[in-house]
C-alpha angles and dihedrals in degrees: 000000000000114000123233131183111221124196104226117188098167091252133120097260099049092046089055093047090052091050089052092051090051091049089053088058100254123149099234126222106186124204127193131178136225094200104160095281116164096250139026098212092101090057090052087055092047091055090055093047093046092065084091092057129089090233138358128203127187109203124201116226123163104219085146089075088070096043116184096135137079087233095058106022141052093275124123117251108238114246130200138182097225139013089246089072092065112109131209091248120109104257127227088251088077108110108213113249093346098140091043090055094043094049091048090057091045089051091052092052092044089055092052091047091046087235119156098196136069124182124204125175099222119150131199100192116049097027140104098265098260111172093223092061095064125110089237091060093048093050092049093048092049090051090049092048091055091051094046105052137072089235091053095054089045090058101259109131121220114213122207107208120207102173094167100045097104098034128101117237089253091054091049092052093046091051091048093051090051088053093048099252111168101221090187085075093056132077130198101174121122093198111028127173116259090260092056100257112145121244094227094213110071119098093260096049091049094050091047093049090047090054094051091045092053093058093042096246131128117240106242092207114104117243130202091242095050 
């Protein structure tokens, strides 16, 4: 089996991306990050999801020491009543350079594993406008990766897979359900209650709820207002 490193956050998108990698026949090595985020619920979910992987690592990185994001600093997470209130501006939940850092770690592990494939669940349609989720960023990182590794200079090409990048949230959820993803074991909330219930009003919750609504399915994740 070909090996693939999969970035696994514990969220809906990364769980779906991992399921797609498994369906394609890859032996999955999942990597998650404790990066100074404001809650650990997503890592609990990642541990559950990673039971389907060959191996799972949780790597400690202190992005919180830099701050600059509502996910790592003492900044309020924006809340809205409906998805229509979301603007085109990059929100304060963007964590500076997060995907660049995460992919660099994934690249290092892939090189050790002699794996030529990395999966990341970024999306450029139903998302919050983060610059490191765009196709241009992915293409640039893949080019850099093939210049920066021993395998690359020896002629082995590393491929950065983004199977969700051009899908709507509804299409992602539909595909995941077809692959048997248990979305009750995922969380998307930026500001959950201590018991793990989602707030239902942050950007990520609203986009998730919109996706489930569009396919006529109930979100199995518990919400504060349930």
